[in-house]
C-alpha positions in Angstrom: 224.5 33.9 208.0 223.1 37.0 209.5 220.7 36.9 212.5 217.6 38.9 212.6 218.1 42.0 214.7 215.0 43.4 216.5 214.5 47.0 217.5 214.1 47.7 221.2 210.3 48.0 220.7 210.1 44.6 218.9 212.3 43.0 221.5 210.2 44.4 224.3 206.9 43.3 222.7 208.3 39.8 222.0 209.5 39.6 225.6 206.2 40.8 226.9 204.2 38.2 225.0 206.7 35.3 225.4 204.5 33.6 228.0 201.3 33.5 226.0 203.2 32.5 222.8 205.1 29.7 224.6 201.9 28.5 226.2 200.1 28.5 222.8 202.8 26.6 221.1 202.9 24.1 224.0 199.2 23.7 223.8 199.2 23.0 220.1 202.2 20.6 220.4 200.8 18.4 223.1 197.3 18.2 221.8 198.5 17.6 218.3 200.8 14.9 219.5 198.1 13.4 221.7 195.6 13.3 218.8 198.1 11.5 216.6 199.1 9.1 219.4 195.5 8.3 220.2 194.7 7.7 216.5 197.4 5.0 216.4 196.8 3.1 219.7 199.2 0.3 220.5 200.8 -1.5 223.4 203.2 1.0 224.9 206.0 0.4 227.3 205.2 1.6 230.8 207.9 3.3 232.9 207.0 4.5 236.4 203.3 4.1 235.6 203.3 6.2 232.4 203.6 5.2 228.8 206.1 6.8 226.5 203.4 9.2 225.1 202.8 10.5 228.6 206.6 11.1 229.1 206.7 13.0 225.8 204.0 15.4 227.1 205.9 15.8 230.4 209.1 16.6 228.6 207.3 19.1 226.4 206.0 20.8 229.6 209.5 20.9 231.1 210.9 22.4 227.8 208.2 25.1 227.8 208.9 25.9 231.5 212.6 26.3 230.7 211.8 28.7 227.8 209.7 30.7 230.2 212.5 30.8 232.8 214.9 32.0 230.1 212.5 34.7 229.0 212.0 35.8 232.6 215.7 36.5 233.0 215.9 38.7 229.9 215.5 42.4 230.5 213.5 44.9 228.4 215.5 47.4 226.3 213.2 50.4 226.6 214.9 53.8 227.0 212.6 54.9 229.8 213.1 53.4 233.3 209.3 53.3 234.1 208.6 51.5 230.8 211.3 48.9 231.5 209.9 48.3 235.0 206.3 48.0 233.7 207.3 45.7 230.8 209.3 43.5 233.2 206.5 43.2 235.8 203.8 42.6 233.2 206.0 40.1 231.4 206.7 38.2 234.6 202.9 38.1 235.4 202.1 36.8 231.9 204.9 34.2 232.2 203.5 33.1 235.6 200.1 32.7 234.1 201.5 30.8 231.2 203.5 28.5 233.5 200.4 27.8 235.5 198.5 26.8 232.3 201.4 24.6 231.2 201.5 22.8 234.6 197.7 22.4 234.5 197.9 20.8 231.0 200.8 18.6 232.0 199.2 17.4 235.2 196.4 15.9 233.2 198.8 13.2 232.0 199.6 12.1 235.5 196.1 12.4 237.0 193.8 11.1 234.1 194.1 8.0 232.1 194.8 8.8 228.5 193.8 6.9 225.4 197.1 5.0 225.7 196.4 3.7 229.1 
């Protein structure tokens, strides 16, 4: 099986927008999951004050944060030094904003009562 090989421009663009893409996928996943979980209410087992649905949302936030950390360690492949530095700093800024949004969404599970109690 052959892996998809990106050009340096494609790699840099994907790396640049990794934060917003990760945040968007996290947003869709947790709100889709919450919608399904709230449509089928039931007595859930509590652990440390949270139901299993709340823990699923927290784990999804941790996975998204790990993806952002891995993307932050990857370096751009541009041939020009100034471009590499600009792409790296802009990517780190977008990853930071995405991480802030992911933490904000995940904190709602801890601070607000959900439909599962």
